[in-house]
One Martini backbone bead per residue (centre of mass of N, CA, C, O) as a GRO file, in nm:
protein
  528
    1MET     BB    1  10.870  24.167   7.214
    2ARG     BB    2  10.775  24.419   7.065
    3LYS     BB    3  10.489  24.414   7.177
    4ARG     BB    4  10.572  24.430   7.476
    5ALA     BB    5  10.716  24.703   7.454
    6HIS     BB    6  10.477  24.867   7.354
    7PHE     BB    7  10.303  24.810   7.599
    8LEU     BB    8  10.486  24.934   7.816
    9LEU     BB    9  10.497  25.214   7.699
   10ALA     BB   10  10.195  25.270   7.703
   11PHE     BB   11  10.163  25.226   8.008
   12LEU     BB   12  10.353  25.451   8.102
   13LEU     BB   13  10.207  25.684   7.960
   14LEU     BB   14   9.934  25.641   8.099
   15THR     BB   15  10.025  25.664   8.397
   16GLY     BB   16  10.146  25.939   8.368
   17SER     BB   17   9.885  26.091   8.284
   18VAL     BB   18   9.724  26.012   8.536
   19ALA     BB   19   9.914  26.140   8.740
   20GLN     BB   20   9.886  26.427   8.625
   21ALA     BB   21   9.574  26.442   8.664
   22GLN     BB   22   9.585  26.382   8.984
   23GLN     BB   23   9.763  26.603   9.106
   24PRO     BB   24   9.568  26.844   9.145
   25GLN     BB   25   9.371  26.690   9.322
   26GLN     BB   26   9.570  26.613   9.544
   27THR     BB   27   9.651  26.898   9.614
   28GLN     BB   28   9.369  26.995   9.697
   29GLN     BB   29   9.323  26.782   9.921
   30ALA     BB   30   9.565  26.875  10.090
   31GLN     BB   31   9.454  27.162  10.134
   32VAL     BB   32   9.187  27.085  10.264
   33LYS     BB   33   9.307  26.945  10.518
   34GLN     BB   34   9.426  27.249  10.600
   35ASP     BB   35   9.153  27.382  10.619
   36PRO     BB   36   9.009  27.546  10.881
   37VAL     BB   37   8.715  27.574  10.791
   38ILE     BB   38   8.659  27.278  10.726
   39GLN     BB   39   8.745  27.163  10.999
   40ASN     BB   40   8.533  27.334  11.162
   41ILE     BB   41   8.282  27.226  11.035
   42ILE     BB   42   8.317  26.935  11.120
   43LYS     BB   43   8.340  26.990  11.428
   44GLN     BB   44   8.067  27.128  11.470
   45ALA     BB   45   7.881  26.902  11.351
   46THR     BB   46   7.992  26.669  11.555
   47GLU     BB   47   8.034  26.835  11.854
   48ASN     BB   48   7.784  27.081  11.809
   49SER     BB   49   7.506  26.981  11.760
   50GLN     BB   50   7.152  27.115  11.692
   51LEU     BB   51   6.941  26.922  11.557
   52GLU     BB   52   6.767  26.798  11.782
   53LYS     BB   53   6.667  27.064  11.899
   54LEU     BB   54   6.541  27.177  11.644
   55GLY     BB   55   6.353  26.941  11.585
   56HIS     BB   56   6.191  26.953  11.844
   57GLU     BB   57   6.090  27.245  11.831
   58LEU     BB   58   5.950  27.220  11.552
   59MET     BB   59   5.789  26.943  11.558
   60ASP     BB   60   5.685  26.925  11.861
   61GLY     BB   61   5.620  27.225  11.937
   62ILE     BB   62   5.485  27.337  11.666
   63GLY     BB   63   5.474  27.164  11.402
   64PRO     BB   64   5.295  27.199  11.154
   65ARG     BB   65   5.312  27.406  10.822
   66LEU     BB   66   5.052  27.522  10.713
   67VAL     BB   67   4.935  27.726  10.507
   68GLY     BB   68   4.758  27.976  10.703
   69THR     BB   69   4.870  27.911  10.983
   70PRO     BB   70   4.979  27.971  11.301
   71GLN     BB   71   5.228  27.773  11.278
   72MET     BB   72   5.372  27.918  11.054
   73GLN     BB   73   5.415  28.183  11.201
   74GLU     BB   74   5.563  28.064  11.444
   75ALA     BB   75   5.802  27.946  11.282
   76GLY     BB   76   5.908  28.209  11.169
   77ASN     BB   77   5.971  28.344  11.443
   78TRP     BB   78   6.156  28.126  11.547
   79ALA     BB   79   6.377  28.149  11.330
   80VAL     BB   80   6.451  28.443  11.366
   81ASN     BB   81   6.539  28.416  11.664
   82LYS     BB   82   6.764  28.218  11.615
   83TYR     BB   83   6.936  28.390  11.428
   84LYS     BB   84   6.972  28.629  11.624
   85ASN     BB   85   7.118  28.454  11.846
   86TRP     BB   86   7.357  28.399  11.618
   87GLY     BB   87   7.404  28.679  11.460
   88ILE     BB   88   7.168  28.677  11.237
   89ASP     BB   89   7.010  28.802  10.986
   90ALA     BB   90   6.642  28.842  10.993
   91ARG     BB   91   6.326  28.774  10.806
   92ILE     BB   92   6.010  28.864  10.704
   93GLN     BB   93   5.864  28.796  10.364
   94ASN     BB   94   5.612  28.911  10.211
   95TYR     BB   95   5.389  28.795   9.913
   96GLY     BB   96   5.091  28.733  10.043
   97GLU     BB   97   4.787  28.529  10.056
   98TRP     BB   98   4.578  28.315  10.272
   99ARG     BB   99   4.385  28.090  10.387
  100GLY     BB  100   4.260  28.073  10.701
  101TRP     BB  101   4.362  27.802  10.933
  102GLU     BB  102   4.265  27.570  11.209
  103ARG     BB  103   4.335  27.301  11.378
  104GLY     BB  104   4.163  27.056  11.555
  105ILE     BB  105   3.977  26.831  11.677
  106THR     BB  106   3.965  26.471  11.606
  107HIS     BB  107   3.667  26.253  11.636
  108ILE     BB  108   3.606  25.897  11.579
  109ASP     BB  109   3.300  25.695  11.598
  110MET     BB  110   3.161  25.394  11.641
  111VAL     BB  111   2.800  25.322  11.729
  112HIS     BB  112   2.731  25.120  11.480
  113PRO     BB  113   2.698  24.798  11.603
  114ARG     BB  114   2.938  24.924  11.763
  115VAL     BB  115   3.200  25.026  11.971
  116LYS     BB  116   3.453  25.244  11.810
  117SER     BB  117   3.746  25.374  11.762
  118ILE     BB  118   3.870  25.586  11.506
  119GLU     BB  119   4.117  25.618  11.272
  120GLY     BB  120   4.149  25.976  11.218
  121MET     BB  121   4.110  26.278  10.999
  122GLN     BB  122   4.101  26.581  10.903
  123LEU     BB  123   4.133  26.782  10.651
  124ALA     BB  124   4.257  27.029  10.510
  125TRP     BB  125   4.021  27.285  10.527
  126SER     BB  126   3.800  27.176  10.694
  127PRO     BB  127   3.512  27.177  10.804
  128ALA     BB  128   3.318  27.196  11.071
  129THR     BB  129   3.145  27.089  11.327
  130PRO     BB  130   2.953  27.076  11.552
  131SER     BB  131   3.026  27.057  11.884
  132LYS     BB  132   2.870  26.762  11.903
  133GLY     BB  133   2.853  26.676  11.625
  134VAL     BB  134   2.813  26.394  11.388
  135THR     BB  135   2.544  26.154  11.338
  136ALA     BB  136   2.573  25.877  11.098
  137GLU     BB  137   2.543  25.705  10.830
  138VAL     BB  138   2.722  25.469  10.633
  139ILE     BB  139   2.808  25.483  10.284
  140THR     BB  140   2.819  25.360   9.967
  141MET     BB  141   2.897  25.329   9.630
  142PRO     BB  142   2.764  25.240   9.355
  143ASP     BB  143   2.720  25.133   9.054
  144PHE     BB  144   2.737  25.309   8.738
  145ALA     BB  145   2.634  25.355   8.421
  146ASP     BB  146   2.602  25.674   8.466
  147SER     BB  147   2.539  26.006   8.530
  148VAL     BB  148   2.236  25.964   8.552
  149ALA     BB  149   2.244  25.753   8.778
  150PHE     BB  150   2.388  25.932   8.977
  151GLN     BB  151   2.166  26.152   8.999
  152ARG     BB  152   1.943  25.955   9.107
  153TRP     BB  153   2.113  25.880   9.372
  154LEU     BB  154   2.189  26.143   9.532
  155PRO     BB  155   1.940  26.176   9.743
  156SER     BB  156   2.047  25.930   9.933
  157VAL     BB  157   2.277  26.110  10.096
  158LYS     BB  158   2.105  26.237  10.290
  159GLY     BB  159   2.248  26.244  10.613
  160LYS     BB  160   2.526  26.108  10.510
  161PHE     BB  161   2.803  25.918  10.501
  162VAL     BB  162   3.051  25.911  10.235
  163MET     BB  163   3.220  25.672  10.060
  164ILE     BB  164   3.507  25.732   9.812
  165SER     BB  165   3.688  25.493   9.848
  166MET     BB  166   3.867  25.225   9.807
  167ASN     BB  167   3.869  24.898   9.901
  168GLN     BB  168   4.120  24.730  10.015
  169PRO     BB  169   4.233  24.397   9.978
  170SER     BB  170   4.505  24.494  10.134
  171GLY     BB  171   4.714  24.597  10.426
  172ARG     BB  172   4.957  24.490  10.277
  173PRO     BB  173   5.237  24.533  10.156
  174GLU     BB  174   5.412  24.410   9.892
  175TYR     BB  175   5.676  24.330  10.042
  176ASN     BB  176   5.525  24.131  10.230
  177TRP     BB  177   5.429  23.939  10.018
  178LYS     BB  178   5.709  23.871   9.892
  179GLU     BB  179   5.824  23.741  10.159
  180PHE     BB  180   5.564  23.518  10.224
  181ALA     BB  181   5.436  23.443   9.972
  182THR     BB  182   5.330  23.283   9.731
  183GLU     BB  183   5.340  23.310   9.401
  184GLU     BB  184   5.037  23.262   9.356
  185SER     BB  185   4.926  23.456   9.572
  186LEU     BB  186   5.056  23.714   9.467
  187GLU     BB  187   4.930  23.715   9.182
  188LYS     BB  188   4.637  23.718   9.277
  189MET     BB  189   4.645  23.984   9.435
  190LYS     BB  190   4.733  24.167   9.193
  191LYS     BB  191   4.491  24.110   9.015
  192GLU     BB  192   4.270  24.200   9.211
  193ARG     BB  193   4.374  24.486   9.254
  194ASP     BB  194   4.373  24.580   8.957
  195ALA     BB  195   4.070  24.525   8.910
  196GLN     BB  196   3.966  24.711   9.136
  197ASN     BB  197   4.095  24.973   9.034
  198ASP     BB  198   3.953  24.974   8.758
  199ALA     BB  199   3.660  24.967   8.864
  200TYR     BB  200   3.679  25.236   9.029
  201ARG     BB  201   3.749  25.426   8.802
  202LYS     BB  202   3.484  25.368   8.645
  203LYS     BB  203   3.290  25.459   8.866
  204ILE     BB  204   3.387  25.756   8.879
  205ALA     BB  205   3.355  25.821   8.574
  206ALA     BB  206   3.040  25.768   8.563
  207THR     BB  207   2.962  26.035   8.729
  208GLY     BB  208   3.133  26.290   8.599
  209LYS     BB  209   3.359  26.306   8.813
  210THR     BB  210   3.601  26.408   9.036
  211SER     BB  211   3.793  26.425   9.315
  212ARG     BB  212   3.694  26.726   9.347
  213SER     BB  213   3.374  26.719   9.256
  214LEU     BB  214   3.239  26.494   9.423
  215PRO     BB  215   3.219  26.619   9.710
  216VAL     BB  216   3.046  26.860   9.615
  217ALA     BB  217   2.802  26.700   9.516
  218LEU     BB  218   2.742  26.569   9.793
  219GLU     BB  219   2.703  26.830   9.945
  220ASN     BB  220   2.466  26.945   9.764
  221ALA     BB  221   2.290  26.675   9.849
  222GLY     BB  222   2.326  26.650  10.185
  223ALA     BB  223   2.561  26.547  10.315
  224ALA     BB  224   2.732  26.496  10.623
  225GLY     BB  225   2.989  26.357  10.481
  226ILE     BB  226   3.333  26.268  10.416
  227VAL     BB  227   3.483  25.945  10.342
  228MET     BB  228   3.831  25.855  10.347
  229SER     BB  229   4.125  25.658  10.195
  230ASN     BB  230   4.475  25.746  10.157
  231TRP     BB  231   4.670  25.513  10.083
  232SER     BB  232   5.049  25.448  10.114
  233SER     BB  233   5.148  25.139  10.099
  234GLY     BB  234   5.154  25.104  10.424
  235PHE     BB  235   5.185  25.062  10.745
  236GLY     BB  236   4.974  25.309  10.881
  237VAL     BB  237   4.941  25.485  10.601
  238ASN     BB  238   4.842  25.821  10.512
  239LYS     BB  239   4.739  26.065  10.305
  240ILE     BB  240   4.726  26.428  10.378
  241PHE     BB  241   4.516  26.663  10.254
  242SER     BB  242   4.251  26.825  10.101
  243ALA     BB  243   3.955  26.984  10.112
  244TYR     BB  244   3.644  27.053   9.902
  245THR     BB  245   3.469  27.138  10.116
  246LYS     BB  246   3.253  27.405  10.282
  247LYS     BB  247   3.036  27.258  10.512
  248ILE     BB  248   3.151  26.970  10.528
  249PRO     BB  249   3.317  26.712  10.641
  250THR     BB  250   3.656  26.580  10.584
  251VAL     BB  251   3.770  26.241  10.622
  252ASP     BB  252   4.039  26.034  10.722
  253VAL     BB  253   4.079  25.678  10.715
  254ALA     BB  254   4.203  25.409  10.807
  255LEU     BB  255   4.219  25.124  10.646
  256GLU     BB  256   4.111  24.931  10.864
  257ASP     BB  257   3.850  25.100  10.930
  258TYR     BB  258   3.744  25.136  10.647
  259GLY     BB  259   3.702  24.839  10.581
  260MET     BB  260   3.499  24.782  10.800
  261LEU     BB  261   3.281  24.992  10.715
  262TYR     BB  262   3.246  24.887  10.429
  263ARG     BB  263   3.154  24.599  10.492
  264LEU     BB  264   2.911  24.674  10.666
  265ALA     BB  265   2.760  24.835  10.445
  266GLU     BB  266   2.756  24.606  10.225
  267ASN     BB  267   2.607  24.395  10.450
  268GLY     BB  268   2.366  24.568  10.608
  269SER     BB  269   2.455  24.716  10.904
  270LYS     BB  270   2.449  25.026  10.924
  271PRO     BB  271   2.670  25.213  10.999
  272ARG     BB  272   2.771  25.439  11.266
  273ILE     BB  273   2.896  25.776  11.309
  274LYS     BB  274   3.102  25.999  11.502
  275VAL     BB  275   3.183  26.348  11.432
  276VAL     BB  276   3.459  26.545  11.552
  277ALA     BB  277   3.538  26.871  11.399
  278GLU     BB  278   3.778  27.101  11.468
  279SER     BB  279   3.776  27.439  11.330
  280LYS     BB  280   3.928  27.739  11.182
  281HIS     BB  281   3.823  28.024  11.012
  282ALA     BB  282   3.923  28.295  10.882
  283LYS     BB  283   3.782  28.602  10.802
  284LYS     BB  284   4.069  28.654  10.672
  285PRO     BB  285   4.338  28.671  10.519
  286VAL     BB  286   4.673  28.564  10.537
  287PRO     BB  287   4.991  28.586  10.545
  288THR     BB  288   5.249  28.512  10.315
  289PHE     BB  289   5.590  28.363  10.347
  290ASN     BB  290   5.928  28.428  10.397
  291THR     BB  291   6.239  28.311  10.543
  292ILE     BB  292   6.519  28.527  10.601
  293ALA     BB  293   6.880  28.484  10.584
  294GLU     BB  294   7.211  28.656  10.650
  295ILE     BB  295   7.554  28.668  10.542
  296LYS     BB  296   7.764  28.909  10.485
  297GLY     BB  297   7.968  29.010  10.255
  298SER     BB  298   8.307  29.138  10.225
  299GLU     BB  299   8.369  29.159   9.896
  300LYS     BB  300   8.072  29.040   9.766
  301PRO     BB  301   7.770  29.142   9.870
  302ASP     BB  302   7.611  29.126   9.570
  303GLU     BB  303   7.674  28.830   9.610
  304TYR     BB  304   7.538  28.478   9.597
  305VAL     BB  305   7.456  28.222   9.831
  306VAL     BB  306   7.196  27.970   9.823
  307LEU     BB  307   6.982  27.847  10.062
  308SER     BB  308   6.735  27.568  10.037
  309ALA     BB  309   6.403  27.548  10.200
  310HIS     BB  310   6.106  27.439  10.291
  311PHE     BB  311   5.868  27.523  10.552
  312ASP     BB  312   5.631  27.393  10.469
  313SER     BB  313   5.337  27.174  10.523
  314TRP     BB  314   5.176  26.921  10.588
  315ASP     BB  315   4.926  26.793  10.861
  316GLY     BB  316   4.936  26.485  10.944
  317GLY     BB  317   5.191  26.552  11.076
  318THR     BB  318   5.513  26.739  11.118
  319GLY     BB  319   5.710  26.766  10.876
  320ALA     BB  320   5.994  26.624  10.900
  321THR     BB  321   6.084  26.518  10.588
  322ASP     BB  322   5.853  26.748  10.486
  323ASN     BB  323   6.089  26.994  10.558
  324GLY     BB  324   6.245  26.972  10.833
  325THR     BB  325   6.528  26.872  10.750
  326GLY     BB  326   6.596  27.102  10.558
  327THR     BB  327   6.566  27.328  10.762
  328ILE     BB  328   6.773  27.237  10.985
  329LEU     BB  329   7.008  27.213  10.804
  330MET     BB  330   7.028  27.518  10.717
  331MET     BB  331   7.046  27.631  11.001
  332GLU     BB  332   7.310  27.481  11.076
  333VAL     BB  333   7.484  27.597  10.856
  334MET     BB  334   7.459  27.892  10.941
  335ARG     BB  335   7.568  27.863  11.226
  336ILE     BB  336   7.849  27.753  11.141
  337LEU     BB  337   7.937  27.983  10.948
  338LYS     BB  338   7.924  28.207  11.162
  339GLU     BB  339   8.150  28.071  11.338
  340VAL     BB  340   8.387  27.993  11.090
  341TYR     BB  341   8.254  28.217  10.854
  342PRO     BB  342   8.177  28.541  10.915
  343ASN     BB  343   8.345  28.652  10.629
  344PRO     BB  344   8.237  28.623  10.351
  345LYS     BB  345   8.273  28.694  10.031
  346ARG     BB  346   7.980  28.616  10.007
  347THR     BB  347   7.656  28.614  10.034
  348ILE     BB  348   7.467  28.422  10.268
  349LEU     BB  349   7.151  28.279  10.180
  350VAL     BB  350   6.842  28.194  10.331
  351GLY     BB  351   6.548  28.001  10.221
  352HIS     BB  352   6.224  27.975  10.375
  353TRP     BB  353   5.968  27.852  10.215
  354GLY     BB  354   5.647  27.925  10.112
  355SER     BB  355   5.419  27.722   9.956
  356GLU     BB  356   5.534  27.467   9.807
  357GLU     BB  357   5.290  27.258   9.825
  358GLN     BB  358   5.122  27.480   9.624
  359GLY     BB  359   5.369  27.570   9.397
  360LEU     BB  360   5.644  27.723   9.467
  361ASN     BB  361   5.567  28.019   9.574
  362GLY     BB  362   5.802  28.135   9.741
  363SER     BB  363   6.040  28.112   9.532
  364ARG     BB  364   5.895  28.257   9.302
  365ALA     BB  365   5.861  28.524   9.451
  366PHE     BB  366   6.155  28.581   9.508
  367VAL     BB  367   6.250  28.591   9.212
  368GLU     BB  368   6.054  28.826   9.132
  369ASP     BB  369   6.142  29.034   9.381
  370ASN     BB  370   6.484  28.957   9.332
  371PRO     BB  371   6.667  29.021   9.067
  372GLU     BB  372   6.943  29.116   9.186
  373ILE     BB  373   7.006  28.844   9.319
  374VAL     BB  374   6.973  28.645   9.089
  375LYS     BB  375   7.186  28.769   8.892
  376LYS     BB  376   7.411  28.717   9.159
  377THR     BB  377   7.405  28.401   9.166
  378GLN     BB  378   7.612  28.137   9.208
  379ALA     BB  379   7.426  27.939   9.396
  380VAL     BB  380   7.200  27.660   9.461
  381PHE     BB  381   7.102  27.478   9.766
  382ASN     BB  382   6.878  27.204   9.774
  383GLN     BB  383   6.651  27.058  10.033
  384ASP     BB  384   6.367  26.797  10.052
  385ASN     BB  385   6.377  26.450  10.030
  386GLY     BB  386   6.452  26.397  10.334
  387THR     BB  387   6.679  26.219  10.575
  388GLY     BB  388   6.897  26.137  10.392
  389ARG     BB  389   7.165  26.093  10.229
  390VAL     BB  390   7.325  26.218   9.988
  391ALA     BB  391   7.305  26.062   9.640
  392ASN     BB  392   7.220  26.309   9.433
  393ILE     BB  393   7.375  26.504   9.157
  394SER     BB  394   7.284  26.752   8.931
  395GLY     BB  395   7.363  26.988   8.671
  396GLN     BB  396   7.087  27.106   8.544
  397GLY     BB  397   7.213  27.170   8.237
  398PHE     BB  398   7.493  27.281   8.296
  399LEU     BB  399   7.769  27.266   8.107
  400ASN     BB  400   7.996  27.348   8.359
  401SER     BB  401   7.933  27.189   8.628
  402TYR     BB  402   8.170  26.991   8.654
  403ASP     BB  403   8.383  27.194   8.729
  404TYR     BB  404   8.270  27.327   8.993
  405MET     BB  405   8.134  27.090   9.143
  406GLY     BB  406   8.387  26.913   9.143
  407ARG     BB  407   8.558  27.103   9.318
  408TRP     BB  408   8.369  27.131   9.565
  409LEU     BB  409   8.340  26.824   9.627
  410SER     BB  410   8.654  26.771   9.677
  411ALA     BB  411   8.631  26.914   9.974
  412VAL     BB  412   8.481  26.671  10.063
  413PRO     BB  413   8.466  26.411  10.234
  414ARG     BB  414   8.486  26.093  10.116
  415GLU     BB  415   8.267  25.960  10.313
  416ILE     BB  416   8.040  26.142  10.169
  417THR     BB  417   8.100  26.118   9.837
  418ARG     BB  418   8.123  25.809   9.752
  419ASP     BB  419   7.781  25.776   9.719
  420ILE     BB  420   7.765  25.999   9.508
  421GLN     BB  421   7.568  26.071   9.231
  422THR     BB  422   7.666  26.204   8.921
  423SER     BB  423   7.532  26.445   8.667
  424TYR     BB  424   7.673  26.558   8.356
  425PRO     BB  425   7.472  26.814   8.303
  426GLY     BB  426   7.204  26.714   8.273
  427PHE     BB  427   6.869  26.813   8.382
  428PRO     BB  428   6.635  27.043   8.400
  429GLY     BB  429   6.432  27.155   8.642
  430GLY     BB  430   6.063  27.212   8.635
  431GLY     BB  431   6.019  27.081   8.931
  432GLY     BB  432   5.933  26.961   9.277
  433SER     BB  433   6.130  27.209   9.360
  434ASP     BB  434   6.294  27.513   9.436
  435HIS     BB  435   6.518  27.507   9.218
  436ALA     BB  436   6.313  27.551   8.973
  437SER     BB  437   6.284  27.870   9.013
  438PHE     BB  438   6.590  27.938   8.902
  439ILE     BB  439   6.658  27.803   8.626
  440PRO     BB  440   6.503  27.998   8.418
  441HIS     BB  441   6.740  28.224   8.523
  442ASP     BB  442   7.031  28.086   8.508
  443VAL     BB  443   7.064  27.930   8.783
  444PRO     BB  444   7.267  27.737   8.967
  445ALA     BB  445   7.053  27.470   9.074
  446PHE     BB  446   7.069  27.229   9.344
  447MET     BB  447   6.976  26.903   9.412
  448LEU     BB  448   6.988  26.734   9.726
  449SER     BB  449   6.956  26.408   9.691
  450SER     BB  450   6.814  26.147   9.876
  451LEU     BB  451   6.763  25.893  10.047
  452SER     BB  452   6.468  25.732  10.105
  453TRP     BB  453   6.353  25.584  10.361
  454SER     BB  454   6.052  25.540  10.259
  455TYR     BB  455   5.925  25.813  10.167
  456GLY     BB  456   5.685  25.765   9.966
  457ASN     BB  457   5.514  25.584  10.180
  458TYR     BB  458   5.583  25.693  10.499
  459THR     BB  459   5.625  26.041  10.479
  460TRP     BB  460   5.500  26.156  10.227
  461HIS     BB  461   5.228  26.321  10.334
  462THR     BB  462   5.185  26.196  10.616
  463ASN     BB  463   5.089  26.067  10.943
  464ARG     BB  464   5.427  25.974  10.983
  465ASP     BB  465   5.570  26.265  10.973
  466THR     BB  466   5.808  26.238  11.221
  467TYR     BB  467   6.070  26.275  11.435
  468ASP     BB  468   6.138  25.956  11.448
  469LYS     BB  469   6.232  25.959  11.123
  470ILE     BB  470   6.489  26.085  11.191
  471VAL     BB  471   6.835  26.080  11.061
  472PHE     BB  472   7.084  26.244  11.205
  473ASP     BB  473   7.345  26.135  11.073
  474ASP     BB  474   7.259  26.216  10.787
  475VAL     BB  475   7.213  26.518  10.836
  476ARG     BB  476   7.505  26.574  10.925
  477SER     BB  477   7.632  26.506  10.657
  478ASN     BB  478   7.475  26.730  10.504
  479VAL     BB  479   7.594  26.969  10.652
  480ILE     BB  480   7.881  26.938  10.563
  481LEU     BB  481   7.833  26.945  10.263
  482THR     BB  482   7.683  27.225  10.245
  483ALA     BB  483   7.890  27.405  10.387
  484ILE     BB  484   8.123  27.350  10.186
  485LEU     BB  485   7.978  27.440   9.930
  486ALA     BB  486   7.926  27.730  10.025
  487TYR     BB  487   8.220  27.805  10.073
  488MET     BB  488   8.329  27.744   9.787
  489ALA     BB  489   8.135  27.932   9.633
  490SER     BB  490   8.226  28.190   9.778
  491GLU     BB  491   8.548  28.160   9.701
  492GLU     BB  492   8.508  28.192   9.425
  493PRO     BB  493   8.644  28.416   9.214
  494GLU     BB  494   8.396  28.374   9.016
  495LEU     BB  495   8.137  28.360   8.835
  496VAL     BB  496   7.983  28.114   8.707
  497SER     BB  497   7.866  27.936   8.465
  498ARG     BB  498   7.540  27.961   8.262
  499GLU     BB  499   7.557  27.761   8.054
  500ARG     BB  500   7.381  27.582   7.837
  501SER     BB  501   7.266  27.304   7.727
  502VAL     BB  502   7.167  27.100   7.484
  503MET     BB  503   6.871  27.002   7.408
  504PRO     BB  504   6.694  26.738   7.350
  505VAL     BB  505   6.519  26.506   7.186
  506ASN     BB  506   6.202  26.408   7.163
  507PRO     BB  507   6.108  26.080   7.100
  508ARG     BB  508   5.793  26.134   7.056
  509THR     BB  509   5.811  26.415   6.868
  510GLY     BB  510   6.106  26.508   6.740
  511GLU     BB  511   6.160  26.751   6.932
  512GLN     BB  512   6.299  27.001   7.083
  513MET     BB  513   6.361  27.081   7.388
  514ASN     BB  514   6.292  27.295   7.658
  515TRP     BB  515   6.355  27.525   7.864
  516PRO     BB  516   6.249  27.621   8.144
  517GLN     BB  517   5.981  27.812   8.256
  518ALA     BB  518   5.854  28.063   8.412
  519ARG     BB  519   5.643  28.085   8.708
  520PRO     BB  520   5.399  28.206   8.876
  521ALA     BB  521   5.293  28.311   9.169
  522THR     BB  522   5.080  28.251   9.429
  523ARG     BB  523   4.919  28.530   9.613
  524LYS     BB  524   4.616  28.395   9.619
  525GLY     BB  525   4.517  28.147   9.845
  526GLY     BB  526   4.224  27.960   9.889
  527LEU     BB  527   3.973  28.182   9.793
  528ASP     BB  528   3.750  28.015   9.611
   0.00000   0.00000   0.00000
């Protein structure tokens, strides 16, 4: 009986302490439910959403936003005009220059041993072909004993298109094999694929060249063009990056057509293709810039809450999930805040950064050029990785992030936050997206990391990153989350703590890890 009595007493004390701990949170939640700003944020986001319109105008109308292209400039002007129509101050802020280039038509046809249109496109910054195109035989690279053997082979590429990517053993993603194949067949495929990958790495290494220098060597030897296939391990998707050639075209061909051409070449059919690749190189560098908009603070105008999303994209698709969704999310947040919270305590600034894809250059330049803003930034909320609902938020190494982020998140509807995993204090981001440009300067900058929706394989830097991949209900959820976080951060009585957590010891080296260091922005890009 005595043990039972002690247990009951302990239980009552524990539940009492839990109830006391929960009481402030419950009181805050009750206040939140009555907060007209929060209620109006939710109402605007759900009943008057502009996301689909913004997404259509940006992705379908303007298209991809490769740095240095006219489309990037058009997108900046479009955003400024949108903000001004909403009564929000906005401007283009130049910070450097980039090689100017404009994509034109790409058309690839196999003309021998039969006629077939080929799915493919020129890479970013690829040189153009003559107006009538280039027709030539397609060849593969043999195995080389060493770089001397490669040099002896090089003259044979003159006047030919050279295939430089591995021919994939299967065009089916691994998840498809796992669903339908026998266990024995799956293991056989994986072993063959791994062996083929290893053999191809050794083949390239034997040339003495890298993925960057190999196309240049082939160009210098007189090749007609470079043909590659950067498969993204999913049905119908390739990653589209940049060309390293200066005079001859570099094209990426879909896995299915690449494999066909490869097999024909390997089996002596001597396939020939015609490539028409139209593009324009500007005679001089063009400005590269950030697009900035802000709602001026009423009580503390020299203190800032920063909304962050990069504006530029690769141009295989239209940059929908990387980072069109982050862009229209932040634009919608600003529109809503101007409507329901027109006189914020602190200035709310949004940065649509340029040239993130080439090294976080826009946000790094902003941090370098605006130290007075950085010094008094309350928090940065960055969104970059796709169309899904926010699923993870890290404290980014800031010791007291649990305190203020916990309070701000408690104001967000439970149906939005219930599936968000948080980690405090977390680990400071040293790269990957634009929040990392602020962290070296001790600015609490948070990555609003979202659900995958097969981002890595199907939309990240691929030819399939298009409007139809946007999940607008998830983006709307993120609008509500971000707008409330911005509102709460703006209303916070004082600037929050910037105290760093103690960095852990690296288990590999046995030495204490360092806080990320600031890196300079590239202000003259693609000019070498």
